[in-house]
C-alpha positions in Angstrom: -101.4 48.3 123.5 -105.4 47.4 122.7 -105.8 44.0 121.1 -108.1 45.8 118.5 -104.3 47.5 117.4 -102.7 43.8 116.5 -106.1 42.8 114.8 -106.1 45.8 112.7 -102.2 45.4 112.0 -102.4 41.6 111.1 -104.2 42.2 108.0 -101.8 44.7 106.9 -99.3 41.8 107.3 -100.8 39.4 105.6 -101.9 41.8 102.5 -97.8 42.9 102.1 -96.9 39.2 102.4 -99.3 38.3 99.2 -97.9 41.5 97.5 -94.7 40.1 97.7 -96.0 36.5 96.4 -97.3 37.9 93.6 -94.4 40.3 92.8 -92.9 39.2 89.6 -95.9 37.3 88.4 -95.8 36.4 84.6 -98.6 37.3 82.2 -100.0 34.4 80.0 -99.5 36.7 76.9 -95.8 36.6 77.5 -96.2 32.9 77.3 -97.7 32.9 74.3 -95.4 31.6 71.0 -95.7 32.8 67.7 -98.8 35.3 68.3 -100.8 36.8 65.8 -104.9 37.4 64.9 -106.5 34.7 66.7 -109.4 34.5 64.3 -107.6 35.2 61.0 -106.0 32.5 59.0 -102.2 32.7 58.3 -99.3 31.3 56.3 -95.5 32.0 56.2 -93.2 31.2 53.2 -91.2 28.5 54.0 -87.3 29.3 53.7 -84.8 27.2 51.9 -83.5 24.3 54.2 -79.8 25.3 55.3 -77.4 22.8 54.0 -74.0 22.8 55.9 -70.6 22.2 54.0 -67.4 20.3 55.1 -65.1 23.1 56.9 -61.9 23.0 58.1 -61.5 21.2 61.8 -64.6 19.2 61.0 -64.6 15.5 61.7 -66.2 13.2 59.1 -67.0 9.9 59.8 -66.5 8.0 56.3 -68.4 4.2 55.9 -67.5 2.3 52.6 -69.2 -0.6 51.3 -69.1 -2.7 48.3 -69.1 -5.6 46.3 -65.5 -6.2 47.6 -65.7 -7.2 51.2 -62.3 -7.9 52.1 -61.1 -4.9 50.4 -63.4 -2.5 51.7 -62.4 -3.2 55.2 -59.0 -1.6 54.4 -61.1 2.1 54.3 -63.2 1.4 57.4 -61.3 1.2 60.5 -63.0 -0.5 63.1 -63.4 2.6 65.3 -64.8 4.7 62.5 -67.4 1.8 61.7 -68.2 1.8 65.2 -68.6 5.3 65.6 -71.0 5.6 62.7 -73.3 3.1 64.1 -73.3 5.5 66.9 -74.2 8.2 65.4 -77.2 6.4 63.9 -78.9 6.0 67.0 -81.3 8.6 68.4 -79.6 12.3 69.3 -77.5 12.2 72.6 -76.6 15.0 74.7 -73.2 13.6 75.4 -70.0 14.6 73.5 -69.1 11.9 71.0 -66.3 9.9 71.0 -63.6 11.7 68.6 -62.9 9.2 65.9 -63.2 9.5 62.1 -60.8 11.8 59.7 -59.9 15.3 60.5 -60.6 17.8 57.6 -57.1 19.7 57.5 -56.6 23.5 57.2 -56.4 23.3 53.7 -60.0 21.6 53.2 -58.6 18.2 51.9 -59.2 14.8 53.9 -56.4 12.0 53.9 -57.8 8.9 53.1 -56.2 5.3 52.8 -54.4 5.0 49.3 -56.6 7.7 48.1 -54.4 10.5 49.9 -55.5 14.2 50.1 -59.0 14.7 49.1 -60.3 18.1 48.5 -63.6 18.4 50.7 -63.9 21.9 51.8 -67.0 23.8 51.0 -68.7 20.5 49.6 -71.7 19.1 51.2 -71.6 15.8 52.7 -73.5 14.3 50.1 -71.1 15.7 47.7 -68.1 14.7 49.5 -69.3 11.2 49.6 -70.0 11.3 45.7 -66.3 12.6 45.1 -64.9 10.0 47.5 -67.2 7.1 45.5 -65.8 8.1 42.2 -62.3 7.8 43.4 -62.8 4.1 45.1 -64.0 2.9 42.1 -60.4 2.1 41.1 -60.2 -0.4 44.1 -63.3 -1.5 44.5 -66.3 -2.9 42.8 -69.4 -1.0 43.0 -68.5 1.1 46.0 -71.2 3.1 48.2 -69.9 6.1 50.6 -71.8 7.1 53.5 -70.3 10.2 55.6 -71.8 11.7 59.0 -70.4 15.3 60.2 -69.5 14.5 63.7 -69.1 18.5 64.2 -72.8 19.3 63.9 -73.7 20.1 67.5 -75.7 22.7 69.0 -75.9 24.0 72.6 -79.3 25.2 74.6 -78.7 26.9 77.8 -80.7 29.2 80.2 -84.3 28.9 81.2 -84.9 25.5 79.5 -86.1 22.4 81.0 -82.6 20.6 80.1 -79.9 22.6 78.9 -77.5 20.4 77.0 -75.0 20.1 74.1 -76.9 18.2 71.6 -75.2 16.3 68.6 -77.4 16.2 65.4 -76.8 13.3 63.3 -79.0 14.7 60.2 -76.9 17.8 60.0 -80.4 19.8 59.9 -82.3 21.2 63.0 -84.3 24.4 63.5 -84.3 26.6 66.8 -87.7 25.3 68.0 -86.6 21.6 67.5 -83.6 22.7 69.4 -85.6 23.9 72.2 -87.8 21.2 72.0 -84.9 18.8 72.9 -84.1 20.9 75.8 -87.6 19.9 77.0 -88.8 23.8 76.2 -88.5 27.2 77.6 -89.6 27.0 81.2 -92.3 29.3 82.7 -89.3 31.8 84.2 -87.8 32.0 80.5 -87.9 35.2 78.3 -89.4 34.0 75.2 -89.1 37.6 74.0 -85.7 37.4 74.5 -83.8 34.4 73.0 -80.1 35.3 72.1 -78.5 33.0 69.5 -74.6 33.2 69.6 -73.2 32.2 66.1 -69.8 31.9 64.3 -69.7 33.7 61.0 -66.9 34.7 59.0 -64.7 34.3 61.9 -66.5 36.8 64.0 -68.9 36.0 66.7 -72.5 37.1 66.4 -75.3 37.9 69.0 -78.6 38.0 68.0 -81.8 38.6 70.0 -85.0 36.8 68.5 -88.6 37.1 69.9 -90.5 33.9 70.0 -93.5 35.4 70.6 -94.0 36.8 67.0 -93.8 34.7 64.0 -90.6 36.8 62.5 -88.6 33.6 63.0 -90.3 31.7 60.4 -88.7 33.9 57.9 -85.4 34.6 59.8 -82.2 33.2 58.7 -81.9 32.0 62.3 -84.8 29.7 62.1 -82.7 26.9 60.9 -79.4 26.2 63.1 -75.6 26.2 62.0 -73.3 23.7 63.7 -72.0 25.0 66.9 -75.0 27.6 67.6 -75.4 28.3 71.0 -79.2 29.2 72.0 -79.5 31.1 75.3 -82.8 31.6 76.9 -82.7 34.8 79.3 -84.2 34.7 83.1 -87.5 36.9 83.2 -88.1 39.1 86.3 -90.1 36.2 87.9 -87.2 33.9 88.0 -85.4 36.4 89.9 -88.1 37.1 92.3 -88.7 33.4 92.8 -84.7 33.4 93.4 -84.9 36.0 96.2 -88.5 35.2 97.7 -87.1 32.9 100.5 -85.2 35.8 101.5 -88.1 38.4 100.9 -90.3 36.5 102.9 -88.3 35.3 105.6 -88.2 38.6 107.7 -91.7 39.2 107.0 -92.2 35.5 108.4 -90.5 36.4 111.6 -92.2 39.5 112.2 -95.6 37.7 112.2 -94.6 35.0 114.2 -93.2 37.5 116.8 -96.4 39.2 116.6 -98.3 36.2 117.0 -96.3 35.4 120.1 -96.8 39.0 121.9 -100.7 38.5 121.5 -100.6 35.2 122.7 -98.5 35.8 125.5 -100.8 38.4 126.8 -103.6 36.2 127.1 
């Protein structure tokens, strides 16, 4: 076969390889968050901040202080005090040690001397106020600090650092959660982020488009305890995963082709 045939065929093989490489390329528009008119000023009304309430099954860390130090230690088991200090450190991605007071199925919390205290449906601030009033019988000018150890959110899928995050201040937005996870990778679909949430005994699945500004007025802007954020992979991720297998036959064919050409010289 004449050499000119191989010379004409080689560019075709190269072109096929390039087509394979660029297949699944991502449009820059798909990577831009909160798209709108680039020249027009815009504003979005702020949502009311989500305030979680104590629910059965929650684990509360209770720390008591007062002007009666010796009596105060009775209400602060060492494990609870250590756990409270640990929760005041920056957010970690590991599950905290399970210490504290478990909220019973009937919404009560059982504390030393105080017995069962109804806290279900209260915020942690309201719970602290209620316990402080009850402690005035035993302590001089008591103060109470409470943290809910169960406020955790999961971020999964096409993010840089998928993980389970403990939120000490009991308030986080979806954007903050994605930032903790290192943001969505270039392969993640910003127009198809799934939020999985438990509502009234049911698990709901909601698709959120981060390329639009609707999130800021959405009830899903603030995350709830045990929410799961899942970022779907795009076609480019599938293409990237398969690219090695796609290019291998072409590379072998090209090598064989070159070997045949050189063998004829």
